[in-house]
Each structure stands twice: as structure tokens, then as C-alpha cells.
C-alpha atoms as an extended CHARMM CRD file, in Angstrom:
* protein
*
       204  EXT
         1         1  LEU       CA              0.0000000000        0.0000000000        0.0000000000  PROA      1               0.0000000000
         2         2  CYS       CA              2.8250000000        2.3900000000        0.8590000000  PROA      2               0.0000000000
         3         3  SER       CA              4.4080000000        1.7070000000       -2.5690000000  PROA      3               0.0000000000
         4         4  MET       CA              1.2310000000        2.9630000000       -4.2440000000  PROA      4               0.0000000000
         5         5  VAL       CA              1.5190000000        6.3540000000       -2.5350000000  PROA      5               0.0000000000
         6         6  SER       CA              4.1020000000        8.8300000000       -3.7420000000  PROA      6               0.0000000000
         7         7  PRO       CA              6.7390000000       10.1120000000       -1.2750000000  PROA      7               0.0000000000
         8         8  GLU       CA              5.4520000000       13.6560000000       -1.8050000000  PROA      8               0.0000000000
         9         9  ALA       CA              1.9480000000       12.6050000000       -0.7620000000  PROA      9               0.0000000000
        10        10  MET       CA              3.2840000000       10.8130000000        2.3080000000  PROA      10              0.0000000000
        11        11  THR       CA              5.3070000000       13.8750000000        3.2610000000  PROA      11              0.0000000000
        12        12  GLY       CA              2.3040000000       16.1690000000        2.8110000000  PROA      12              0.0000000000
        13        13  LEU       CA              0.1210000000       13.8300000000        4.8350000000  PROA      13              0.0000000000
        14        14  ALA       CA              2.6580000000       13.7160000000        7.6540000000  PROA      14              0.0000000000
        15        15  GLU       CA              3.0410000000       17.4860000000        7.6900000000  PROA      15              0.0000000000
        16        16  SER       CA             -0.7310000000       17.9410000000        7.7180000000  PROA      16              0.0000000000
        17        17  TRP       CA             -1.1490000000       16.2440000000       11.0980000000  PROA      17              0.0000000000
        18        18  VAL       CA              2.3050000000       16.2880000000       12.6920000000  PROA      18              0.0000000000
        19        19  GLU       CA              2.4560000000       20.0490000000       13.1850000000  PROA      19              0.0000000000
        20        20  PRO       CA             -1.0690000000       20.3730000000       14.6870000000  PROA      20              0.0000000000
        21        21  ALA       CA             -0.3830000000       17.3990000000       16.9410000000  PROA      21              0.0000000000
        22        22  LEU       CA              2.8680000000       18.9380000000       18.1480000000  PROA      22              0.0000000000
        23        23  ARG       CA              1.0980000000       22.2240000000       18.8010000000  PROA      23              0.0000000000
        24        24  VAL       CA             -1.6020000000       20.5270000000       20.8740000000  PROA      24              0.0000000000
        25        25  LEU       CA              0.9570000000       18.5020000000       22.8230000000  PROA      25              0.0000000000
        26        26  SER       CA              2.9960000000       21.6350000000       23.4760000000  PROA      26              0.0000000000
        27        27  ALA       CA             -0.0990000000       23.4550000000       24.7230000000  PROA      27              0.0000000000
        28        28  LEU       CA             -0.9630000000       20.5730000000       27.0540000000  PROA      28              0.0000000000
        29        29  GLY       CA              2.6100000000       20.6010000000       28.3130000000  PROA      29              0.0000000000
        30        30  VAL       CA              2.3700000000       24.3220000000       29.0530000000  PROA      30              0.0000000000
        31        31  ILE       CA             -0.8840000000       23.8150000000       30.9770000000  PROA      31              0.0000000000
        32        32  TRP       CA              0.6350000000       20.9460000000       32.9500000000  PROA      32              0.0000000000
        33        33  TYR       CA              3.7420000000       22.9730000000       33.7760000000  PROA      33              0.0000000000
        34        34  PHE       CA              1.9030000000       26.1090000000       34.8330000000  PROA      34              0.0000000000
        35        35  THR       CA             -0.6150000000       24.3030000000       37.0100000000  PROA      35              0.0000000000
        36        36  GLY       CA              2.2890000000       22.6650000000       38.8180000000  PROA      36              0.0000000000
        37        37  LEU       CA              3.7720000000       26.0720000000       39.6440000000  PROA      37              0.0000000000
        38        38  LYS       CA              1.0000000000       27.0310000000       42.0320000000  PROA      38              0.0000000000
        39        39  GLY       CA              2.7640000000       25.3390000000       44.9240000000  PROA      39              0.0000000000
        40        40  ARG       CA              6.0710000000       27.0740000000       44.1450000000  PROA      40              0.0000000000
        41        41  GLU       CA              5.0440000000       30.6820000000       44.5220000000  PROA      41              0.0000000000
        42        42  ARG       CA              8.4360000000       32.3480000000       44.0970000000  PROA      42              0.0000000000
        43        43  LEU       CA              9.2910000000       30.4360000000       40.9380000000  PROA      43              0.0000000000
        44        44  PHE       CA              5.7780000000       30.9690000000       39.6110000000  PROA      44              0.0000000000
        45        45  SER       CA              6.0040000000       34.7110000000       40.1910000000  PROA      45              0.0000000000
        46        46  GLY       CA              9.2800000000       34.8700000000       38.2760000000  PROA      46              0.0000000000
        47        47  VAL       CA              8.0830000000       32.8000000000       35.3210000000  PROA      47              0.0000000000
        48        48  ILE       CA              4.8560000000       34.7620000000       34.9150000000  PROA      48              0.0000000000
        49        49  ALA       CA              6.6360000000       38.1090000000       35.2600000000  PROA      49              0.0000000000
        50        50  ALA       CA              9.1900000000       36.9750000000       32.6600000000  PROA      50              0.0000000000
        51        51  ILE       CA              6.4750000000       36.0810000000       30.1390000000  PROA      51              0.0000000000
        52        52  VAL       CA              4.5350000000       39.2990000000       30.6730000000  PROA      52              0.0000000000
        53        53  SER       CA              7.6910000000       41.4500000000       30.5580000000  PROA      53              0.0000000000
        54        54  GLY       CA              8.9320000000       39.7990000000       27.3790000000  PROA      54              0.0000000000
        55        55  ALA       CA              5.5430000000       40.2380000000       25.7110000000  PROA      55              0.0000000000
        56        56  LEU       CA              5.4170000000       43.9210000000       26.6550000000  PROA      56              0.0000000000
        57        57  VAL       CA              8.9530000000       44.5480000000       25.3750000000  PROA      57              0.0000000000
        58        58  PHE       CA              8.1350000000       42.8660000000       22.0660000000  PROA      58              0.0000000000
        59        59  THR       CA              4.8130000000       44.6700000000       21.7460000000  PROA      59              0.0000000000
        60        60  PHE       CA              6.1370000000       48.1820000000       22.0960000000  PROA      60              0.0000000000
        61        61  LEU       CA              9.6360000000       47.8510000000       20.5930000000  PROA      61              0.0000000000
        62        62  GLU       CA              8.8740000000       45.7090000000       17.5400000000  PROA      62              0.0000000000
        63        63  PRO       CA              7.4500000000       48.6160000000       15.4760000000  PROA      63              0.0000000000
        64        64  LEU       CA             10.6700000000       50.5670000000       16.0380000000  PROA      64              0.0000000000
        65        65  PHE       CA             12.8100000000       47.7370000000       14.6620000000  PROA      65              0.0000000000
        66        66  ALA       CA             10.4450000000       46.6840000000       11.8780000000  PROA      66              0.0000000000
        67        67  VAL       CA             10.8350000000       49.9880000000       10.0160000000  PROA      67              0.0000000000
        68        68  VAL       CA             14.6200000000       49.5730000000        9.8550000000  PROA      68              0.0000000000
        69        69  GLY       CA             14.3890000000       46.7230000000        7.3600000000  PROA      69              0.0000000000
        70        70  ILE       CA             17.6510000000       45.1050000000        8.4420000000  PROA      70              0.0000000000
        71        71  GLU       CA             17.7250000000       41.4960000000        9.6110000000  PROA      71              0.0000000000
        72        72  LEU       CA             20.2460000000       42.3380000000       12.3180000000  PROA      72              0.0000000000
        73        73  ALA       CA             17.6950000000       44.7140000000       13.8300000000  PROA      73              0.0000000000
        74        74  VAL       CA             15.3370000000       41.7740000000       14.3780000000  PROA      74              0.0000000000
        75        75  VAL       CA             18.1250000000       39.9500000000       16.2100000000  PROA      75              0.0000000000
        76        76  ALA       CA             18.6160000000       42.9910000000       18.4310000000  PROA      76              0.0000000000
        77        77  LEU       CA             14.8820000000       43.0580000000       19.1090000000  PROA      77              0.0000000000
        78        78  TYR       CA             14.8660000000       39.4760000000       20.3550000000  PROA      78              0.0000000000
        79        79  VAL       CA             17.9540000000       40.1510000000       22.4640000000  PROA      79              0.0000000000
        80        80  LEU       CA             16.0040000000       42.9610000000       24.1370000000  PROA      80              0.0000000000
        81        81  VAL       CA             12.9840000000       40.6860000000       24.5640000000  PROA      81              0.0000000000
        82        82  VAL       CA             15.1260000000       38.0550000000       26.2910000000  PROA      82              0.0000000000
        83        83  THR       CA             16.7400000000       40.7440000000       28.4320000000  PROA      83              0.0000000000
        84        84  GLY       CA             13.3440000000       42.1070000000       29.4200000000  PROA      84              0.0000000000
        85        85  SER       CA             12.1810000000       38.6040000000       30.2920000000  PROA      85              0.0000000000
        86        86  LEU       CA             15.2310000000       38.0400000000       32.4830000000  PROA      86              0.0000000000
        87        87  VAL       CA             14.6110000000       41.3370000000       34.2620000000  PROA      87              0.0000000000
        88        88  GLY       CA             10.9890000000       40.3200000000       34.8340000000  PROA      88              0.0000000000
        89        89  LEU       CA             12.1270000000       36.9260000000       36.0790000000  PROA      89              0.0000000000
        90        90  SER       CA             14.4870000000       38.5220000000       38.5730000000  PROA      90              0.0000000000
        91        91  LEU       CA             11.9080000000       40.9990000000       39.8360000000  PROA      91              0.0000000000
        92        92  GLY       CA              9.2470000000       38.3170000000       40.0860000000  PROA      92              0.0000000000
        93        93  VAL       CA             11.5010000000       36.0330000000       42.0910000000  PROA      93              0.0000000000
        94        94  PHE       CA             12.6080000000       38.7790000000       44.4690000000  PROA      94              0.0000000000
        95        95  LEU       CA              9.1270000000       40.2960000000       44.8410000000  PROA      95              0.0000000000
        96        96  PRO       CA              6.7710000000       37.3000000000       44.7810000000  PROA      96              0.0000000000
        97        97  THR       CA              4.1690000000       39.1160000000       46.8520000000  PROA      97              0.0000000000
        98        98  MET       CA              3.3270000000       41.8370000000       44.3360000000  PROA      98              0.0000000000
        99        99  PHE       CA              4.2270000000       40.6080000000       40.8730000000  PROA      99              0.0000000000
       100       100  PRO       CA              1.6300000000       37.8270000000       40.4760000000  PROA      100             0.0000000000
       101       101  GLY       CA             -1.1370000000       40.3920000000       40.9370000000  PROA      101             0.0000000000
       102       102  ALA       CA              0.5460000000       42.9390000000       38.6860000000  PROA      102             0.0000000000
       103       103  SER       CA              1.0510000000       40.3370000000       35.9520000000  PROA      103             0.0000000000
       104       104  ALA       CA             -2.5450000000       39.1940000000       36.3190000000  PROA      104             0.0000000000
       105       105  GLY       CA             -3.7150000000       42.8030000000       35.9330000000  PROA      105             0.0000000000
       106       106  VAL       CA             -1.7850000000       43.2740000000       32.6850000000  PROA      106             0.0000000000
       107       107  ALA       CA             -3.0480000000       39.9620000000       31.2960000000  PROA      107             0.0000000000
       108       108  LEU       CA             -6.6200000000       40.7410000000       32.3480000000  PROA      108             0.0000000000
       109       109  SER       CA             -6.5950000000       44.0810000000       30.5320000000  PROA      109             0.0000000000
       110       110  ALA       CA             -5.3840000000       42.4070000000       27.3240000000  PROA      110             0.0000000000
       111       111  PHE       CA             -7.9710000000       39.6410000000       27.7510000000  PROA      111             0.0000000000
       112       112  ILE       CA            -10.8250000000       42.1330000000       28.1140000000  PROA      112             0.0000000000
       113       113  GLY       CA             -9.5620000000       44.2100000000       25.1900000000  PROA      113             0.0000000000
       114       114  SER       CA             -9.5260000000       41.1630000000       22.9170000000  PROA      114             0.0000000000
       115       115  PHE       CA            -13.3390000000       40.9820000000       23.0900000000  PROA      115             0.0000000000
       116       116  PHE       CA            -14.0050000000       44.5690000000       22.0160000000  PROA      116             0.0000000000
       117       117  GLU       CA            -15.6880000000       45.1040000000       18.6660000000  PROA      117             0.0000000000
       118       118  SER       CA            -12.8200000000       47.3810000000       17.6840000000  PROA      118             0.0000000000
       119       119  SER       CA             -9.7450000000       47.8820000000       19.8090000000  PROA      119             0.0000000000
       120       120  PRO       CA             -9.8150000000       51.3140000000       21.5340000000  PROA      120             0.0000000000
       121       121  THR       CA             -6.5400000000       53.1140000000       20.9830000000  PROA      121             0.0000000000
       122       122  MET       CA             -5.8430000000       54.0200000000       24.5990000000  PROA      122             0.0000000000
       123       123  PHE       CA             -7.5900000000       51.1620000000       26.3840000000  PROA      123             0.0000000000
       124       124  PHE       CA             -4.5610000000       49.0270000000       27.1560000000  PROA      124             0.0000000000
       125       125  SER       CA             -2.3360000000       52.0230000000       27.9190000000  PROA      125             0.0000000000
       126       126  ILE       CA             -4.7880000000       53.1050000000       30.6170000000  PROA      126             0.0000000000
       127       127  ALA       CA             -6.2120000000       49.7750000000       31.7780000000  PROA      127             0.0000000000
       128       128  ALA       CA             -2.9570000000       47.8090000000       32.0690000000  PROA      128             0.0000000000
       129       129  PRO       CA             -1.2130000000       50.1220000000       34.5760000000  PROA      129             0.0000000000
       130       130  SER       CA             -4.4660000000       50.5610000000       36.5050000000  PROA      130             0.0000000000
       131       131  PHE       CA             -5.2050000000       46.8360000000       36.6700000000  PROA      131             0.0000000000
       132       132  ALA       CA             -1.5700000000       46.0840000000       37.4990000000  PROA      132             0.0000000000
       133       133  PHE       CA             -1.5840000000       48.5710000000       40.3720000000  PROA      133             0.0000000000
       134       134  VAL       CA             -4.8390000000       47.1930000000       41.7730000000  PROA      134             0.0000000000
       135       135  GLY       CA             -3.6760000000       43.6360000000       41.2090000000  PROA      135             0.0000000000
       136       136  ALA       CA             -0.4210000000       44.2610000000       43.0540000000  PROA      136             0.0000000000
       137       137  GLY       CA             -2.3760000000       45.6410000000       45.9980000000  PROA      137             0.0000000000
       138       138  VAL       CA             -4.7340000000       42.6930000000       46.0260000000  PROA      138             0.0000000000
       139       139  SER       CA             -1.8300000000       40.2890000000       45.6680000000  PROA      139             0.0000000000
       140       140  ILE       CA             -0.2060000000       41.5440000000       48.8550000000  PROA      140             0.0000000000
       141       141  LYS       CA             -3.1520000000       40.3370000000       50.9270000000  PROA      141             0.0000000000
       142       142  TYR       CA             -4.8220000000       37.6700000000       48.7780000000  PROA      142             0.0000000000
       143       143  LYS       CA             -1.9560000000       36.2570000000       46.7640000000  PROA      143             0.0000000000
       144       144  ARG       CA             -2.7130000000       32.5750000000       47.2200000000  PROA      144             0.0000000000
       145       145  PHE       CA             -6.4850000000       32.8100000000       46.7420000000  PROA      145             0.0000000000
       146       146  VAL       CA             -6.8080000000       35.4730000000       44.0300000000  PROA      146             0.0000000000
       147       147  ALA       CA             -3.6080000000       36.6780000000       42.3720000000  PROA      147             0.0000000000
       148       148  LEU       CA             -1.8470000000       33.3490000000       41.8360000000  PROA      148             0.0000000000
       149       149  PRO       CA             -4.7980000000       31.4480000000       40.3440000000  PROA      149             0.0000000000
       150       150  LEU       CA             -5.8760000000       34.3790000000       38.1590000000  PROA      150             0.0000000000
       151       151  ALA       CA             -2.3720000000       34.9100000000       36.7840000000  PROA      151             0.0000000000
       152       152  ILE       CA             -1.9700000000       31.2000000000       36.0800000000  PROA      152             0.0000000000
       153       153  ILE       CA             -5.3390000000       31.0240000000       34.3190000000  PROA      153             0.0000000000
       154       154  LEU       CA             -4.8120000000       34.0610000000       32.0900000000  PROA      154             0.0000000000
       155       155  VAL       CA             -1.1280000000       33.7160000000       31.2270000000  PROA      155             0.0000000000
       156       156  ALA       CA             -1.1070000000       29.9410000000       30.8160000000  PROA      156             0.0000000000
       157       157  GLY       CA             -4.3270000000       30.2020000000       28.8160000000  PROA      157             0.0000000000
       158       158  CYS       CA             -2.8140000000       32.7650000000       26.4600000000  PROA      158             0.0000000000
       159       159  VAL       CA              0.4510000000       30.8550000000       25.9690000000  PROA      159             0.0000000000
       160       160  SER       CA             -1.2310000000       27.5000000000       25.3720000000  PROA      160             0.0000000000
       161       161  ALA       CA             -3.8600000000       28.9710000000       23.0440000000  PROA      161             0.0000000000
       162       162  SER       CA             -1.1520000000       30.7950000000       21.0740000000  PROA      162             0.0000000000
       163       163  LEU       CA              0.6320000000       27.4880000000       20.5070000000  PROA      163             0.0000000000
       164       164  VAL       CA             -2.5010000000       25.9240000000       19.0420000000  PROA      164             0.0000000000
       165       165  LEU       CA             -3.7300000000       29.0370000000       17.2190000000  PROA      165             0.0000000000
       166       166  PRO       CA             -0.7480000000       31.0510000000       15.9020000000  PROA      166             0.0000000000
       167       167  SER       CA             -2.9280000000       34.0480000000       15.0490000000  PROA      167             0.0000000000
       168       168  LEU       CA             -3.7430000000       34.7180000000       18.7190000000  PROA      168             0.0000000000
       169       169  PHE       CA             -0.4690000000       36.3110000000       19.7990000000  PROA      169             0.0000000000
       170       170  PRO       CA             -0.3110000000       38.8320000000       16.8990000000  PROA      170             0.0000000000
       171       171  TYR       CA             -3.9180000000       39.7410000000       17.6590000000  PROA      171             0.0000000000
       172       172  VAL       CA             -3.1560000000       40.2720000000       21.3590000000  PROA      172             0.0000000000
       173       173  VAL       CA             -0.1200000000       42.3710000000       20.3880000000  PROA      173             0.0000000000
       174       174  ASP       CA             -2.3460000000       44.5850000000       18.2120000000  PROA      174             0.0000000000
       175       175  VAL       CA             -4.8000000000       44.9400000000       21.0940000000  PROA      175             0.0000000000
       176       176  MET       CA             -2.0370000000       45.9740000000       23.4840000000  PROA      176             0.0000000000
       177       177  ARG       CA             -0.6280000000       48.4850000000       21.0110000000  PROA      177             0.0000000000
       178       178  GLY       CA             -4.0450000000       49.9600000000       20.4410000000  PROA      178             0.0000000000
       179       179  ASP       CA             -3.8810000000       49.3870000000       16.6950000000  PROA      179             0.0000000000
       180       180  PRO       CA             -7.2400000000       49.8080000000       14.9250000000  PROA      180             0.0000000000
       181       181  VAL       CA             -8.0100000000       46.1110000000       14.3920000000  PROA      181             0.0000000000
       182       182  ASP       CA            -11.4150000000       44.4770000000       14.1720000000  PROA      182             0.0000000000
       183       183  ARG       CA            -12.3970000000       41.9500000000       16.7970000000  PROA      183             0.0000000000
       184       184  ASN       CA            -11.0910000000       38.4460000000       16.1450000000  PROA      184             0.0000000000
       185       185  LEU       CA            -13.6810000000       36.4440000000       18.0170000000  PROA      185             0.0000000000
       186       186  VAL       CA            -12.0260000000       33.1080000000       17.2410000000  PROA      186             0.0000000000
       187       187  SER       CA             -8.7550000000       34.2090000000       18.8590000000  PROA      187             0.0000000000
       188       188  ALA       CA            -10.5160000000       35.7390000000       21.8500000000  PROA      188             0.0000000000
       189       189  LEU       CA            -12.6350000000       32.6420000000       22.4010000000  PROA      189             0.0000000000
       190       190  SER       CA             -9.6140000000       30.3820000000       22.0470000000  PROA      190             0.0000000000
       191       191  TRP       CA             -7.9620000000       32.2980000000       24.8950000000  PROA      191             0.0000000000
       192       192  LEU       CA            -11.1610000000       31.9310000000       26.9240000000  PROA      192             0.0000000000
       193       193  LEU       CA            -11.3990000000       28.2080000000       26.1980000000  PROA      193             0.0000000000
       194       194  ALA       CA             -7.7590000000       27.6040000000       27.1180000000  PROA      194             0.0000000000
       195       195  SER       CA             -8.2380000000       29.5720000000       30.3370000000  PROA      195             0.0000000000
       196       196  CYS       CA            -11.2600000000       27.4290000000       31.1890000000  PROA      196             0.0000000000
       197       197  ILE       CA             -9.1540000000       24.2940000000       30.6710000000  PROA      197             0.0000000000
       198       198  VAL       CA             -6.4690000000       25.7050000000       32.9670000000  PROA      198             0.0000000000
       199       199  THR       CA             -9.1550000000       26.5240000000       35.5490000000  PROA      199             0.0000000000
       200       200  ALA       CA            -10.4870000000       22.9790000000       35.4110000000  PROA      200             0.0000000000
       201       201  THR       CA             -6.9650000000       21.6020000000       35.7660000000  PROA      201             0.0000000000
       202       202  LEU       CA             -6.3340000000       23.7820000000       38.8030000000  PROA      202             0.0000000000
       203       203  ALA       CA             -9.6170000000       22.7240000000       40.3700000000  PROA      203             0.0000000000
       204       204  TYR       CA             -8.8200000000       19.0730000000       39.7360000000  PROA      204             0.0000000000
């Protein structure tokens, strides 16, 4: 039977299911890893702060490097993203009381903005610092019961959904920048669905 199928067809068939399967397995691995971090609060705080910091650095610096048109500029951008993530990791580890709530506030503002009919230009610029400030305050007193679970649900949901649906992260980046993009309901709902799966995993 295999001799009746051309190598090109076999290769195309493999590529058609291998990549989606790897994406789903990677997303499940992310959910498993993040749900296991709840008991290690300091490490969790650092990892979440690293992801949020790296995403923010990429979001607001990428337009500056994209207009250059030089490949080396893209390398410099990712060096800055990694540096920003390491800074966030360090701050999250050293300040595990505040950063889970602050990270949850930033993620929550992006999550809410992803459901708008059209992304308001200044929504994230105003909501993210406000939510982060409130989240940091809440995290000081209710870290274990509010800040930690909420940050895990939102950040792990976004990362895992982005692995399965590659269009989610660019859409979230546009929302955070305040670019005039129409609502992508599929991407927003995929984030919601992934967050619900994370919630169920935490509850289990």
C-alpha cells in the first residue's frame, strides 16, 4: 500500500497532522507545567513576570525595529525581549508578593480588550497600569487565593492557546498596542477556552 503512494503525498500527509499534533501537545505541556507552579510561589512569580515582561517589550519595541528593514535589527529586538524577560524573572523572584497580581492585571486588561468590537486606541495604555496597580495591591493580601490562580489562568491560557492558534499572539499584540483592528472572536474565544481548561486543571 505504501508503494502505491508517492513520497510527496506521504510527506504532505505527515506534515498535515504532525504540526497540529505537536502544537496541541505543546499546549498541554504548558498547561501541565503552569498548574504545577502554584505550589512554588516564588518560581511561579518569576516565570509569569518573565512572560509578561517579554511580551510587553516585544509589543512596544517591535514597530521601532520593523521599520529599519535590516535582519540584524530583528536579532537585536529578540535580544532585548530576552533581556526584558530576564529582568521580569528577577523581579518576580525577588518580589513574589506583588508581581503575580501585577502580571494578572496586565493579562486581564489584554484579555478584556480582545473581546471589544474594535480595539480602543488608549484602552490598554490606561487599563494595564491601573489593573496592574490594583492587582499588586490585592496580591499583597490575597496572593494565594486570588492573584496566583488568576495569573496562572490568564497567562497559561494565552500561551497554550497561542501554541494551538498562531494568530492569537499577533492579535493580542495589536490589542495591546491599540492598533485599529477588528475583533477576532475566534482568537478571543480560544484564549477563553484555554483559560477554562487551565481553571479545570487547577480545580482538579
